[in-house]
PALO-789498 format. One record per atom (N, C-alpha, C, O): z, y, x; atom name; residue in three letters. Coordinates in Angstrom, 3 decimals, decimal comma. Atoms other than C-alpha are relative to their C-alpha. Example, Ala and Ser with C-alpha at 12.3 -4.5 7.8 and 13.67 -1.06 7.14 Angstrom:
% PALO-789498
+----------+----------+----------+----+-----+
:        z :        y :        x :  a :   r :
+----------+----------+----------+----+-----+
:    0,000 :   -1,190 :    0,890 :  N : ALA :
:    7,800 :   -4,500 :   12,300 : CA : ALA :
:    0,000 :    1,200 :    0,900 :  C : ALA :
:    0,665 :    1,181 :    1,936 :  O : ALA :
:   -0,060 :   -1,190 :   -0,820 :  N : SER :
:    7,140 :   -1,060 :   13,670 : CA : SER :
:    0,730 :    1,090 :   -0,770 :  C : SER :
:    0,899 :    2,198 :   -0,261 :  O : SER :
+----------+----------+----------+----+-----+
END
This chain:
% PALO-789498
+----------+----------+----------+----+-----+
:        z :        y :        x :  a :   r :
+----------+----------+----------+----+-----+
:    1,374 :    0,420 :   -0,208 :  N : MET :
:   23,210 :  -43,229 :  -30,486 : CA : MET :
:   -0,889 :    1,235 :    0,026 :  C : MET :
:   -0,834 :    2,054 :   -0,891 :  O : MET :
:    0,901 :   -1,142 :   -0,098 :  N : THR :
:   20,606 :  -40,709 :  -29,327 : CA : THR :
:   -1,245 :   -0,246 :   -0,835 :  C : THR :
:   -1,530 :   -1,372 :   -1,242 :  O : THR :
:    1,221 :    0,108 :    0,806 :  N : ASN :
:   17,415 :  -39,998 :  -31,210 : CA : ASN :
:   -0,981 :   -1,003 :    0,579 :  C : ASN :
:   -1,568 :   -1,793 :   -0,161 :  O : ASN :
:    0,999 :    0,871 :   -0,591 :  N : THR :
:   15,249 :  -41,852 :  -28,711 : CA : THR :
:    0,410 :   -1,462 :   -0,060 :  C : THR :
:   -0,453 :   -2,337 :    0,015 :  O : THR :
:   -0,426 :    1,382 :    0,140 :  N : GLN :
:   17,372 :  -44,991 :  -29,045 : CA : GLN :
:   -0,349 :   -0,552 :   -1,383 :  C : GLN :
:   -0,486 :   -1,765 :   -1,540 :  O : GLN :
:    0,323 :    0,442 :    1,349 :  N : ARG :
:   16,556 :  -45,128 :  -32,769 : CA : ARG :
:   -1,503 :   -0,056 :   -0,249 :  C : ARG :
:   -1,936 :   -0,508 :   -1,309 :  O : ARG :
:    1,443 :   -0,029 :    0,170 :  N : LEU :
:   12,817 :  -44,707 :  -32,234 : CA : LEU :
:   -0,621 :   -1,325 :    0,406 :  C : LEU :
:   -0,112 :   -2,031 :    1,276 :  O : LEU :
:    0,762 :    1,173 :   -0,420 :  N : THR :
:   10,319 :  -47,526 :  -32,059 : CA : THR :
:   -0,650 :    0,310 :    1,347 :  C : THR :
:   -0,674 :    1,461 :    1,783 :  O : THR :
:    0,674 :   -0,198 :   -1,284 :  N : VAL :
:    8,479 :  -48,037 :  -28,785 : CA : VAL :
:   -1,163 :    0,974 :   -0,166 :  C : VAL :
:   -1,334 :    1,880 :    0,650 :  O : VAL :
:    1,147 :   -0,883 :    0,236 :  N : ARG :
:    5,379 :  -46,357 :  -30,224 : CA : ARG :
:    0,453 :    1,430 :   -0,254 :  C : ARG :
:   -0,169 :    2,370 :    0,242 :  O : ARG :
:   -0,510 :   -1,342 :    0,254 :  N : GLN :
:    7,418 :  -43,404 :  -31,498 : CA : GLN :
:    0,474 :    0,647 :    1,298 :  C : GLN :
:    0,256 :    1,840 :    1,510 :  O : GLN :
:   -0,427 :   -0,522 :   -1,300 :  N : GLN :
:    8,962 :  -43,007 :  -28,033 : CA : GLN :
:   -1,203 :    0,412 :    0,846 :  C : GLN :
:   -1,169 :    1,432 :    1,534 :  O : GLN :
:    1,226 :   -0,331 :   -0,737 :  N : GLU :
:    5,475 :  -43,062 :  -26,508 : CA : GLU :
:   -0,590 :    1,321 :   -0,492 :  C : GLU :
:   -0,962 :    2,181 :    0,308 :  O : GLU :
:    0,579 :   -1,222 :    0,568 :  N : VAL :
:    4,225 :  -40,367 :  -28,881 : CA : VAL :
:    0,895 :    1,196 :    0,311 :  C : VAL :
:    0,390 :    2,276 :    0,614 :  O : VAL :
:   -0,922 :   -1,084 :   -0,342 :  N : LEU :
:    7,352 :  -38,261 :  -28,299 : CA : LEU :
:   -0,209 :    0,419 :    1,458 :  C : LEU :
:   -0,198 :    1,610 :    1,768 :  O : LEU :
:    0,271 :   -0,310 :   -1,414 :  N : ALA :
:    6,683 :  -38,496 :  -24,540 : CA : ALA :
:   -1,316 :    0,752 :    0,146 :  C : ALA :
:   -1,421 :    1,665 :    0,966 :  O : ALA :
:    1,289 :   -0,705 :   -0,025 :  N : LEU :
:    3,068 :  -37,416 :  -25,160 : CA : LEU :
:    0,176 :    1,454 :   -0,450 :  C : LEU :
:   -0,400 :    2,369 :    0,138 :  O : LEU :
:   -0,266 :   -1,357 :    0,490 :  N : LEU :
:    4,309 :  -34,407 :  -27,144 : CA : LEU :
:    0,692 :    0,832 :    1,074 :  C : LEU :
:    0,302 :    1,970 :    1,333 :  O : LEU :
:   -0,736 :   -0,723 :   -1,051 :  N : LYS :
:    6,760 :  -33,422 :  -24,397 : CA : LYS :
:   -0,921 :    0,343 :    1,167 :  C : LYS :
:   -0,863 :    1,448 :    1,705 :  O : LYS :
:    0,938 :   -0,237 :   -1,095 :  N : GLY :
:    4,054 :  -33,790 :  -21,748 : CA : GLY :
:   -0,989 :    1,110 :   -0,318 :  C : GLY :
:   -1,284 :    1,956 :    0,527 :  O : GLY :
:    0,948 :   -1,034 :    0,428 :  N : PHE :
:    1,605 :  -31,657 :  -23,724 : CA : PHE :
:    0,667 :    1,364 :    0,049 :  C : PHE :
:    0,091 :    2,323 :    0,563 :  O : PHE :
:   -0,715 :   -1,281 :    0,030 :  N : ILE :
:    4,209 :  -28,924 :  -24,242 : CA : ILE :
:    0,296 :    0,469 :    1,424 :  C : ILE :
:    0,165 :    1,654 :    1,729 :  O : ILE :
:   -0,296 :   -0,379 :   -1,385 :  N : LYS :
:    5,196 :  -28,993 :  -20,574 : CA : LYS :
:   -1,257 :    0,510 :    0,702 :  C : LYS :
:   -1,194 :    1,485 :    1,451 :  O : LYS :
:    1,253 :   -0,384 :   -0,649 :  N : GLU :
:    1,562 :  -28,739 :  -19,456 : CA : GLU :
:   -0,566 :    1,305 :   -0,535 :  C : GLU :
:   -1,035 :    2,146 :    0,233 :  O : GLU :
:    0,665 :   -1,139 :    0,621 :  N : HIS :
:    0,374 :  -26,123 :  -21,942 : CA : HIS :
:    0,936 :    1,143 :   -0,380 :  C : HIS :
:    0,492 :    2,280 :   -0,539 :  O : HIS :
:   -0,946 :   -1,048 :    0,384 :  N : GLY :
:    3,535 :  -24,223 :  -22,852 : CA : GLY :
:    0,112 :    0,201 :   -1,498 :  C : GLY :
:    0,818 :    1,102 :   -1,950 :  O : GLY :
:   -0,049 :   -0,070 :    1,451 :  N : TYR :
:    3,015 :  -24,773 :  -26,573 : CA : TYR :
:   -0,280 :   -1,398 :   -0,540 :  C : TYR :
:   -0,864 :   -2,228 :    0,157 :  O : TYR :
:    0,209 :    1,332 :    0,560 :  N : PRO :
:    2,944 :  -27,768 :  -28,923 : CA : PRO :
:   -1,442 :   -0,233 :   -0,446 :  C : PRO :
:   -2,180 :    0,718 :   -0,703 :  O : PRO :
:    1,355 :    0,315 :    0,452 :  N : PRO :
:   -0,245 :  -29,583 :  -29,911 : CA : PRO :
:   -0,150 :    0,155 :   -1,515 :  C : PRO :
:    0,832 :    0,155 :   -2,257 :  O : PRO :
:    0,306 :    0,046 :    1,420 :  N : THR :
:   -1,945 :  -29,344 :  -33,279 : CA : THR :
:   -0,008 :   -1,472 :   -0,430 :  C : THR :
:    0,047 :   -2,367 :    0,414 :  O : THR :
:    0,054 :    1,376 :    0,500 :  N : GLN :
:   -2,074 :  -32,435 :  -35,496 : CA : GLN :
:   -1,248 :   -0,708 :    0,526 :  C : GLN :
:   -1,197 :   -1,890 :    0,865 :  O : GLN :
:    1,243 :    0,586 :   -0,520 :  N : LYS :
:   -5,671 :  -33,015 :  -34,384 : CA : LYS :
:    0,158 :   -0,368 :    1,472 :  C : LYS :
:   -0,312 :   -1,420 :    1,906 :  O : LYS :
:   -0,242 :    0,293 :   -1,410 :  N : GLU :
:   -4,611 :  -32,814 :  -30,737 : CA : GLU :
:    0,949 :   -1,185 :    0,170 :  C : GLU :
:    0,792 :   -1,978 :    1,098 :  O : GLU :
:   -0,906 :    1,151 :   -0,038 :  N : VAL :
:   -1,777 :  -35,271 :  -31,417 : CA : VAL :
:   -0,796 :   -1,277 :   -0,233 :  C : VAL :
:   -0,573 :   -2,282 :    0,441 :  O : VAL :
:    0,847 :    1,168 :    0,262 :  N : ALA :
:   -4,344 :  -37,680 :  -32,859 : CA : ALA :
:   -0,759 :   -0,403 :    1,261 :  C : ALA :
:   -0,834 :   -1,586 :    1,591 :  O : ALA :
:    0,724 :    0,295 :   -1,247 :  N : CYS :
:   -6,387 :  -37,401 :  -29,652 : CA : CYS :
:    0,945 :   -0,586 :    1,045 :  C : CYS :
:    0,599 :   -1,554 :    1,723 :  O : CYS :
:   -0,979 :    0,509 :   -0,969 :  N : LEU :
:   -3,280 :  -37,916 :  -27,505 : CA : LEU :
:    0,375 :   -1,448 :   -0,298 :  C : LEU :
:    0,572 :   -2,255 :    0,611 :  O : LEU :
:   -0,378 :    1,346 :    0,430 :  N : MET :
:   -2,434 :  -41,022 :  -29,532 : CA : MET :
:   -1,153 :   -0,993 :    0,112 :  C : MET :
:   -0,944 :   -2,205 :    0,062 :  O : MET :
:    1,162 :    0,873 :   -0,003 :  N : GLY :
:   -5,964 :  -42,369 :  -29,266 : CA : GLY :
:   -0,418 :   -0,392 :   -1,399 :  C : GLY :
:   -1,114 :   -1,390 :   -1,590 :  O : GLY :
:    0,337 :    0,266 :    1,401 :  N : ALA :
:   -6,298 :  -42,242 :  -33,049 : CA : ALA :
:   -1,259 :    0,777 :   -0,370 :  C : ALA :
:   -1,505 :    1,863 :    0,157 :  O : ALA :
:    1,214 :   -0,682 :    0,449 :  N : THR :
:   -9,555 :  -41,339 :  -34,764 : CA : THR :
:    0,264 :    0,922 :   -1,179 :  C : THR :
:   -0,562 :    1,777 :   -1,498 :  O : THR :
:   -0,307 :   -0,780 :    1,191 :  N : SER :
:   -7,845 :  -39,805 :  -37,779 : CA : SER :
:    1,235 :    0,881 :    0,206 :  C : SER :
:    2,268 :    0,400 :    0,673 :  O : SER :
:   -1,187 :   -0,859 :   -0,042 :  N : PRO :
:   -5,525 :  -36,777 :  -37,878 : CA : PRO :
:    1,095 :   -0,490 :   -0,963 :  C : PRO :
:    2,269 :   -0,166 :   -0,785 :  O : PRO :
:   -1,002 :    0,534 :    0,926 :  N : ASN :
:   -3,822 :  -38,588 :  -40,795 : CA : ASN :
:    0,976 :   -0,932 :    0,709 :  C : ASN :
:    2,163 :   -0,943 :    0,383 :  O : ASN :
:   -0,883 :    0,886 :   -0,760 :  N : ALA :
:   -2,442 :  -41,182 :  -38,367 : CA : ALA :
:    1,015 :    0,824 :    0,782 :  C : ALA :
:    2,188 :    0,461 :    0,872 :  O : ALA :
:   -0,907 :   -0,890 :   -0,726 :  N : ALA :
:   -0,985 :  -38,352 :  -36,293 : CA : ALA :
:    1,017 :    0,615 :   -0,965 :  C : ALA :
:    2,203 :    0,709 :   -0,648 :  O : ALA :
:   -0,910 :   -0,575 :    0,995 :  N : GLY :
:    0,472 :  -36,747 :  -39,425 : CA : GLY :
:    1,079 :   -0,974 :   -0,411 :  C : GLY :
:    2,246 :   -0,601 :   -0,532 :  O : GLY :
:   -0,982 :    1,029 :    0,353 :  N : ASP :
:    2,150 :  -40,002 :  -40,404 : CA : ASP :
:    1,030 :   -0,181 :    1,112 :  C : ASP :
:    2,228 :   -0,291 :    0,851 :  O : ASP :
:   -0,904 :    0,175 :   -1,140 :  N : MET :
:    3,604 :  -40,388 :  -36,912 : CA : MET :
:    0,935 :    1,195 :    0,130 :  C : MET :
:    2,132 :    1,023 :    0,361 :  O : MET :
:   -0,831 :   -1,200 :   -0,104 :  N : LEU :
:    4,840 :  -36,795 :  -36,823 : CA : LEU :
:    1,065 :    0,028 :   -1,088 :  C : LEU :
:    2,212 :    0,392 :   -0,830 :  O : LEU :
:   -0,988 :    0,034 :    1,094 :  N : ARG :
:    6,519 :  -37,182 :  -40,211 : CA : ARG :
:    1,081 :   -1,042 :    0,285 :  C : ARG :
:    2,252 :   -0,814 :   -0,019 :  O : ARG :
:   -1,008 :    1,021 :   -0,311 :  N : SER :
:    8,228 :  -40,381 :  -39,038 : CA : SER :
:    0,919 :    0,490 :    1,112 :  C : SER :
:    2,119 :    0,217 :    1,078 :  O : SER :
:   -0,839 :   -0,569 :   -1,055 :  N : LEU :
:    9,457 :  -38,613 :  -35,898 : CA : LEU :
:    0,937 :    1,070 :   -0,560 :  C : LEU :
:    2,076 :    1,209 :   -0,113 :  O : LEU :
:   -0,836 :   -1,011 :    0,629 :  N : GLN :
:   10,737 :  -35,782 :  -38,067 : CA : GLN :
:    1,121 :   -0,662 :   -0,810 :  C : GLN :
:    2,267 :   -0,216 :   -0,763 :  O : GLN :
:   -1,031 :    0,715 :    0,775 :  N : ARG :
:   12,559 :  -38,219 :  -40,391 : CA : ARG :
:    1,084 :   -0,564 :    0,908 :  C : ARG :
:    2,253 :   -0,610 :    0,527 :  O : ARG :
:   -0,954 :    0,556 :   -0,964 :  N : ARG :
:   14,213 :  -39,767 :  -37,325 : CA : ARG :
:    0,788 :    1,078 :    0,735 :  C : ARG :
:    1,723 :    0,776 :    1,476 :  O : ARG :
:   -0,724 :   -1,102 :   -0,627 :  N : GLY :
:   15,340 :  -36,319 :  -36,173 : CA : GLY :
:   -0,444 :    0,326 :    1,415 :  C : GLY :
:    0,207 :    1,122 :    2,092 :  O : GLY :
:    0,467 :   -0,231 :   -1,368 :  N : ALA :
:   13,336 :  -36,356 :  -32,925 : CA : ALA :
:   -0,735 :    1,333 :    0,127 :  C : ALA :
:   -0,705 :    1,965 :    1,184 :  O : ALA :
:    0,744 :   -1,259 :   -0,004 :  N : ILE :
:   11,196 :  -33,338 :  -33,872 : CA : ILE :
:    0,260 :    0,753 :   -1,291 :  C : ILE :
:    0,776 :    0,198 :   -2,261 :  O : ILE :
:    0,030 :   -0,814 :    1,210 :  N : SER :
:   11,060 :  -30,500 :  -36,367 : CA : SER :
:   -1,413 :    0,533 :   -0,131 :  C : SER :
:   -2,083 :    0,800 :    0,867 :  O : SER :
:    1,341 :   -0,522 :    0,251 :  N : ILE :
:    7,862 :  -29,292 :  -37,975 : CA : ILE :
:    0,126 :    1,226 :   -0,894 :  C : ILE :
:    0,684 :    1,152 :   -1,989 :  O : ILE :
:    0,011 :   -1,220 :    0,800 :  N : ASP :
:    7,447 :  -25,702 :  -39,187 : CA : ASP :
:   -1,204 :   -0,064 :   -0,926 :  C : ASP :
:   -2,342 :   -0,052 :   -0,456 :  O : ASP :
:    1,119 :    0,096 :    0,931 :  N : PRO :
:    5,354 :  -25,929 :  -42,362 : CA : PRO :
:   -0,897 :    1,236 :    0,067 :  C : PRO :
:   -0,417 :    2,365 :    0,174 :  O : PRO :
:    0,963 :   -1,092 :    0,018 :  N : GLY :
:    2,206 :  -23,836 :  -42,378 : CA : GLY :
:   -0,318 :    0,588 :    1,363 :  C : GLY :
:   -1,075 :    1,554 :    1,456 :  O : GLY :
:    0,268 :   -0,484 :   -1,356 :  N : VAL :
:    2,187 :  -23,331 :  -38,596 : CA : VAL :
:   -0,748 :   -1,103 :    0,734 :  C : VAL :
:   -0,241 :   -2,216 :    0,873 :  O : VAL :
:    0,847 :    1,020 :   -0,632 :  N : ALA :
:   -0,624 :  -25,143 :  -36,754 : CA : ALA :
:    0,682 :   -0,644 :    1,204 :  C : ALA :
:    0,550 :   -1,850 :    1,412 :  O : ALA :
:   -0,697 :    0,523 :   -1,175 :  N : ARG :
:    1,464 :  -25,542 :  -33,598 : CA : ARG :
:    1,502 :    0,074 :   -0,240 :  C : ARG :
:    2,256 :    0,580 :    0,592 :  O : ARG :
:   -1,382 :   -0,135 :    0,449 :  N : GLY :
:    4,764 :  -25,843 :  -35,434 : CA : GLY :
:    0,919 :   -1,146 :    0,357 :  C : GLY :
:    1,945 :   -1,327 :   -0,299 :  O : GLY :
:   -0,843 :    1,129 :   -0,396 :  N : ILE :
:    6,200 :  -28,898 :  -33,666 : CA : ILE :
:    1,029 :    0,476 :    1,020 :  C : ILE :
:    0,682 :    1,130 :    2,004 :  O : ILE :
:   -1,074 :   -0,296 :   -0,941 :  N : THR :
:    9,562 :  -28,455 :  -31,945 : CA : THR :
:    0,699 :   -1,301 :    0,328 :  C : THR :
:    1,035 :   -2,070 :   -0,573 :  O : THR :
:   -0,739 :    1,183 :   -0,431 :  N : ILE :
:   11,223 :  -31,196 :  -29,913 : CA : ILE :
:    1,478 :    0,303 :   -0,167 :  C : ILE :
:    1,987 :    1,242 :    0,444 :  O : ILE :
:   -1,428 :   -0,204 :    0,191 :  N : ASN :
:   14,819 :  -31,459 :  -31,080 : CA : ASN :
:    0,744 :   -0,419 :    1,260 :  C : ASN :
:    0,372 :   -1,384 :    1,927 :  O : ASN :
:   -0,768 :    0,289 :   -1,191 :  N : GLY :
:   17,378 :  -31,434 :  -28,318 : CA : GLY :
:   -0,525 :    0,738 :    1,220 :  C : GLY :
:    0,085 :    0,684 :    2,288 :  O : GLY :
:    0,538 :   -0,806 :   -1,085 :  N : GLN :
:   15,195 :  -29,205 :  -26,161 : CA : GLN :
:    0,919 :    1,202 :    0,179 :  C : GLN :
:    1,370 :    1,786 :   -0,807 :  O : GLN :
:   -0,903 :   -1,121 :   -0,218 :  N : SER :
:   17,297 :  -26,510 :  -24,539 : CA : SER :
:   -0,646 :    1,291 :   -0,496 :  C : SER :
:   -1,870 :    1,419 :   -0,523 :  O : SER :
:    0,486 :   -1,288 :    0,483 :  N : VAL :
:   16,999 :  -22,991 :  -25,903 : CA : VAL :
:   -0,803 :    0,677 :    1,104 :  C : VAL :
:   -1,822 :    1,313 :    0,832 :  O : VAL :
:    0,711 :   -0,630 :   -1,113 :  N : GLU :
:   15,931 :  -21,816 :  -22,460 : CA : GLU :
:   -1,393 :   -0,602 :    0,163 :  C : GLU :
:   -2,362 :    0,132 :    0,352 :  O : GLU :
:    1,311 :    0,647 :   -0,122 :  N : GLU :
:   13,115 :  -24,386 :  -22,246 : CA : GLU :
:   -0,936 :    0,457 :   -1,109 :  C : GLU :
:   -2,113 :    0,728 :   -0,872 :  O : GLU :
:    0,821 :   -0,419 :    1,131 :  N : GLU :
:   11,893 :  -23,428 :  -25,695 : CA : GLU :
:   -0,421 :    1,459 :    0,143 :  C : GLU :
:   -1,570 :    1,806 :   -0,133 :  O : GLU :
:    0,306 :   -1,419 :   -0,172 :  N : ALA :
:   12,095 :  -19,694 :  -24,948 : CA : ALA :
:   -1,054 :    0,195 :    1,096 :  C : ALA :
:   -1,970 :    1,001 :    0,936 :  O : ALA :
:    0,983 :   -0,106 :   -1,084 :  N : VAL :
:   10,183 :  -20,117 :  -21,669 : CA : VAL :
:   -1,378 :   -0,427 :   -0,496 :  C : VAL :
:   -2,378 :    0,225 :   -0,195 :  O : VAL :
:    1,280 :    0,467 :    0,537 :  N : ALA :
:    7,472 :  -22,097 :  -23,458 : CA : ALA :
:   -0,618 :    1,044 :   -0,932 :  C : ALA :
:   -1,827 :    1,274 :   -0,897 :  O : ALA :
:    0,502 :   -1,029 :    0,913 :  N : LEU :
:    7,179 :  -19,398 :  -26,131 : CA : LEU :
:   -0,497 :    1,220 :    0,763 :  C : LEU :
:   -1,562 :    1,754 :    0,455 :  O : LEU :
:    0,423 :   -1,154 :   -0,795 :  N : LEU :
:    7,020 :  -16,582 :  -23,583 : CA : LEU :
:   -1,308 :   -0,285 :    0,730 :  C : LEU :
:   -2,200 :    0,562 :    0,790 :  O : LEU :
:    1,222 :    0,386 :   -0,711 :  N : ARG :
:    4,393 :  -18,449 :  -21,596 : CA : ARG :
:   -1,199 :    0,043 :   -0,943 :  C : ARG :
:   -2,259 :    0,555 :   -0,582 :  O : ARG :
:    1,116 :    0,024 :    0,935 :  N : SER :
:    2,246 :  -18,967 :  -24,681 : CA : SER :
:   -0,378 :    1,418 :   -0,450 :  C : SER :
:   -1,551 :    1,694 :   -0,702 :  O : SER :
:    0,303 :   -1,383 :    0,373 :  N : MET :
:    2,553 :  -15,270 :  -25,606 : CA : MET :
:   -0,756 :    0,707 :    1,123 :  C : MET :
:   -1,741 :    1,402 :    0,873 :  O : MET :
:    0,659 :   -0,627 :   -1,142 :  N : VAL :
:    1,597 :  -14,114 :  -22,110 : CA : VAL :
:   -1,444 :   -0,471 :    0,131 :  C : VAL :
:   -2,337 :    0,305 :    0,472 :  O : VAL :
:    1,344 :    0,560 :   -0,092 :  N : LEU :
:   -1,403 :  -16,428 :  -22,165 : CA : LEU :
:   -0,855 :    0,307 :   -1,228 :  C : LEU :
:   -2,041 :   -0,021 :   -1,262 :  O : LEU :
:    0,740 :   -0,353 :    1,206 :  N : GLY :
:   -2,390 :  -15,134 :  -25,608 : CA : GLY :
:   -0,387 :   -1,202 :   -0,836 :  C : GLY :
:   -1,422 :   -1,199 :   -1,503 :  O : GLY :
:    0,302 :    1,232 :    0,728 :  N : GLU :
:   -2,243 :  -18,598 :  -27,135 : CA : GLU :
:    0,035 :    0,227 :   -1,509 :  C : GLU :
:    0,744 :    1,092 :   -2,024 :  O : GLU :
:    0,100 :   -0,039 :    1,448 :  N : GLU :
:   -3,098 :  -19,141 :  -30,766 : CA : GLU :
:    1,380 :   -0,203 :   -0,636 :  C : GLU :
:    2,096 :   -1,140 :   -0,284 :  O : GLU :
:   -1,224 :    0,053 :    0,797 :  N : GLN :
:   -0,136 :  -18,542 :  -33,110 : CA : GLN :
:    1,290 :    0,144 :    0,817 :  C : GLN :
:    2,358 :   -0,274 :    0,369 :  O : GLN :
:   -1,197 :   -0,213 :   -0,818 :  N : ALA :
:    2,253 :  -17,597 :  -30,282 : CA : ALA :
:    0,983 :    0,931 :   -0,699 :  C : ALA :
:    2,196 :    0,724 :   -0,641 :  O : ALA :
:   -0,881 :   -0,943 :    0,699 :  N : TRP :
:    3,584 :  -14,694 :  -32,340 : CA : TRP :
:    0,745 :   -0,684 :   -1,137 :  C : TRP :
:    1,947 :   -0,483 :   -1,308 :  O : TRP :
:   -0,635 :    0,686 :    1,124 :  N : GLU :
:    4,249 :  -16,875 :  -35,381 : CA : GLU :
:    1,113 :   -0,921 :    0,474 :  C : GLU :
:    2,194 :   -0,948 :   -0,114 :  O : GLU :
:   -1,025 :    0,891 :   -0,547 :  N : LYS :
:    6,125 :  -19,445 :  -33,293 : CA : LYS :
:    1,191 :    0,799 :    0,518 :  C : LYS :
:    2,338 :    0,383 :    0,354 :  O : LYS :
:   -1,078 :   -0,836 :   -0,537 :  N : SER :
:    8,126 :  -16,671 :  -31,617 : CA : SER :
:    0,859 :    0,560 :   -1,123 :  C : SER :
:    2,086 :    0,572 :   -1,022 :  O : SER :
:   -0,758 :   -0,497 :    1,144 :  N : PHE :
:    9,105 :  -15,150 :  -34,954 : CA : PHE :
:    0,849 :   -1,111 :   -0,613 :  C : PHE :
:    2,010 :   -0,888 :   -0,957 :  O : PHE :
:   -0,752 :    1,139 :    0,545 :  N : ALA :
:   10,134 :  -18,593 :  -36,248 : CA : ALA :
:    1,185 :   -0,347 :    0,896 :  C : ALA :
:    2,268 :   -0,660 :    0,400 :  O : ALA :
:   -1,065 :    0,267 :   -0,968 :  N : PHE :
:   12,184 :  -19,155 :  -33,071 : CA : PHE :
:    1,147 :    0,999 :   -0,179 :  C : PHE :
:    2,314 :    0,619 :   -0,267 :  O : PHE :
:   -1,025 :   -1,047 :    0,173 :  N : LEU :
:   13,995 :  -15,823 :  -33,475 : CA : LEU :
:    0,707 :   -0,133 :   -1,343 :  C : LEU :
:    1,932 :   -0,035 :   -1,417 :  O : LEU :
:   -0,583 :    0,137 :    1,347 :  N : LYS :
:   14,522 :  -16,314 :  -37,213 : CA : LYS :
:    0,974 :   -1,169 :   -0,062 :  C : LYS :
:    2,028 :   -1,067 :   -0,690 :  O : LYS :
:   -0,873 :    1,181 :    0,030 :  N : SER :
:   16,021 :  -19,780 :  -36,653 : CA : SER :
:    1,314 :    0,249 :    0,728 :  C : SER :
:    2,281 :   -0,492 :    0,549 :  O : SER :
:   -1,219 :   -0,343 :   -0,724 :  N : ARG :
:   18,585 :  -18,144 :  -34,380 : CA : ARG :
:    0,680 :    1,236 :   -0,568 :  C : ARG :
:    1,589 :    1,793 :    0,048 :  O : ARG :
:   -0,653 :   -1,098 :    0,699 :  N : GLY :
:   19,474 :  -15,386 :  -36,826 : CA : GLY :
:   -0,324 :    1,379 :    0,534 :  C : GLY :
:    0,400 :    2,335 :    0,255 :  O : GLY :
:    0,403 :   -1,292 :   -0,556 :  N : VAL :
:   17,677 :  -12,596 :  -34,976 : CA : VAL :
:   -0,990 :    0,648 :   -0,953 :  C : VAL :
:   -2,017 :    0,053 :   -1,282 :  O : VAL :
:    0,938 :   -0,679 :    0,894 :  N : SER :
:   16,049 :  -10,053 :  -37,269 : CA : SER :
:   -0,995 :    0,788 :    0,835 :  C : SER :
:   -0,658 :    1,376 :    1,862 :  O : SER :
:    1,086 :   -0,682 :   -0,722 :  N : VAL :
:   12,731 :   -8,591 :  -36,190 : CA : VAL :
:   -0,616 :    1,045 :   -0,896 :  C : VAL :
:   -1,549 :    1,737 :   -0,487 :  O : VAL :
+----------+----------+----------+----+-----+
END
């Protein structure tokens, strides 16, 4: 059973929103941006949804990183391209995400 088969319809919708945001911008949304994508007025609703997606194994969240959402099952190449794009564009916290990416793969910097 894949991760998306275990998700509720709403969780699948939010996961699709996350993937779309990352594809469009090259970096993951903040919790506040997730709330807007979901049509929620409170970032707490987004936080609850993100934690439920993390418990289901659909995403990983790097604590203390504003744009610390990673879609699990995303290819290393897709993730690396997104990180490079965000660095080239000078996006907020691109360096932190890049260091976390390298560290998770055992690369010392």
